[in-house]
C-alpha positions, -999 to +999 in steps of 0.1 A: -071+239-173-065+207-193-029+196-192-033+165-214-023+165-251-051+167-276-050+150-310-034+181-326-007+185-299+000+147-301+004+150-339+029+179-335+049+160-309+050+127-328+060+145-361+089+162-343+099+130-325+099+109-356+120+133-376+146+136-348+147+098-343+154+093-380+178+121-386+195+124-352+203+091-335+229+095-307+256+082-330+250+112-352+249+135-322+284+122-312+297+127-347+284+163-348+301+170-315+335+163-330+330+182-363+325+217-375+302+236-372+287+213-346+251+212-359+233+192-385+228+217-413+205+194-433+182+189-402+183+226-396+170+234-431+144+206-428+132+220-395+128+254-411+108+239-440+086+221-415+079+253-396+094+243-363+110+277-357+077+295-362+054+272-342+044+300-318+038+327-344+003+335-358-004+322-393-008+357-405+028+363-397+039+332-415+040+309-384+022+278-374-006+295-355+002+277-323+016+291-290+039+285-261+025+251-253+035+237-288+069+254-286+073+236-253+066+203-270+094+211-295+119+217-268+110+186-249+118+166-280+150+185-286+160+177-250+152+140-255+174+138-286+202+160-272+199+180-303+229+203-309+225+239-322+212+273-313+175+263-313+165+285-283+180+317-297+165+311-332+130+304-319+131+336-298+145+356-327+116+343-349+093+365-329+111+396-342+131+385-373+112+370-402+142+355-420+148+328-394+114+313-401+128+294-430+159+284-410+180+309-430+197+321-398+212+304-368+207+328-338+224+323-304+208+338-273+228+361-250+209+365-217+219+397-200+194+404-173+217+428-154+225+448-186+262+442-181+267+448-218+250+482-215+214+493-219+223+524-239+230+529-276+261+507-276+270+472-264+304+469-247+319+440-227+320+402-228+292+377-227+308+345-214+297+309-219+272+316-248+257+283-260+264+275-297+282+309-302+305+294-328+277+281-350+256+313-348+251+337-377+237+362-353+231+370-317+199+380-299+209+400-268+181+401-242+190+428-217+173+442-187+148+462-207+158+460-243+163+434-270+190+437-297+201+417-327+236+417-342+249+396-371+279+376-362+299+394-389+293+428-372+325+449-370+337+449-334+321+416-325+344+386-318+337+350-307+362+330-288+356+293-282+359+279-247+358+244-232+323+231-226+312+204-201+287+192-227+304+182-259+271+183-278+266+220-269+296+242-274+302+274-256+319+306-266+327+341-252+313+369-273+331+403-271+314+436-280+337+466-286+313+495-283+289+483-310+259+504-319+228+483-316+193+497-319+166+481-297+141+458-314+103+462-309+102+433-285+095+429-248+126+417-230+107+403-200+083+384-222+111+369-243+131+359-212+100+343-197+095+322-229+132+313-230+131+301-194+100+280-201+117+264-232+149+257-212+127+239-186+110+220-214+144+208-227+152+196-192+119+177-191+130+159-223+163+149-206+144+136-175+120+116-196+146+101-220+169+090-191+140+073-174+132+054-206+168+044-211+170+031-175+138+011-178+149-004-211+184-013-198+169-028-166+149-051-187+177-066-207+208-064-184+210-095-162+227-103-129+225-137-111+204-150-140+177-123-136+171-089-152+183-062-129+149-046-131+136-073-109+157-061-080+140-037-056+169-012-055+166-007-093+128-007-092+127+020-066+152+041-084+132+039-116+100+047-098+115+078-083+127+088-118+092+084-132+077+106-104+103+133-110+097+133-148+059+134-145+059+162-119+084+182-141+063+177-172+030+186-155+043+218-140+061+229-172+029+222-192+009+242-167+034+271-170+032+270-208-006+271-208-005+299-182+019+319-204-002+312-236-033+324-218-017+355-204-021+347-168-006+372-143+010+343-123+027+328-154+062+341-144+059+324-110+048+291-126+077+293-151+102+299-123+089+268-105+089+248-136+126+257-143+135+246-107+116+212-108+125+204-145+162+210-140+162+191-107+144+162-124+169+162-153+199+162-130+186+136-107+173+113-134+205+116-155+226+108-125+204+078-116+206+066-152+244+065-149+240+044-117+214+021-133+239+013-161+265+003-135+301+004-145+292+009-182+273+040-172+306+058-164+322+049-197+327+074-225+313+049-249+280+048-231+255+077-237+244+081-201+270+108-193+259+130-222+225+135-207+240+144-173+263+169-189+234+185-208+214+187-176+242+206-159+244+230-187+206+236-185+210+243-148+230+274-157+208+285-186+183+313-179+189+312-141+200+285-117+176+267-094+188+288-065+182+320-084+146+310-093+139+298-057+150+333-045+125+348-070+097+325-057+106+334-021+102+372-026+064+374-018+070+352+013+098+375+025+075+405+020+048+388+040+024+387+010 
């Protein structure tokens, strides 16, 4: 299994990275975080026109003809840029709802693996801490065995904003008052596996970007007449960050290829990727704050934004502890 990027994958990655770098510098991300609706609508439309939402769909269905590996590349870049907006829910909904291919709909994901909202004909209850709920025009509810879609304007559906640790990714509580919702022709387990993979990919992007920021800063910030990157403590910290980022990317890529090729062990690889990628994002983001010294703790610096995004990703699609429990099941059974 070749985990290196070929010319076509490199072209996809570079095209996405260049657009995000031009349209979404961190100053723009900060501005979006303090304005409504919290996403860059022009970028959203451009992404739709460029086919980002349908990368994983066959060309016959109007997609890009790629697969999970290319969708993974998109989310690595979204993580690197701290891109706000319901990208994950929209990409998942693309597999069942054609209108989102052109970016016509912003769809937020509600992950409900225990079917607390109900697995019957109606949805009742509250989904708490839904990412980008306020900006969503619809909600994709992935339950224990069924997938449902509801427009945000559905009677009986209400969204209430709530504080978010990450100012670049807003949260909301979504209330369902006995709303009738017919299941879609989609596999809940398959969608959840893809969602978990893409969350891991976003964490890889955070891990890589914070490594690059630390290395760049260590080369220009001086103490005692020397760049701080010449000191062993900083060198070792950056080396550890590089190892974490590379391991996380390698395993996430392996999981994406396994999923694309329909391997039976793909869910196990995805769980492991989510654990390592989230761990790398958290550790690298924290080290990046340390490498920036006193400035790293300041609101004006960008280092804290990556750490906050990493913590939000820790709680998306299962925590590290939850996935480690899943990975331990065969061992506990003596398999």
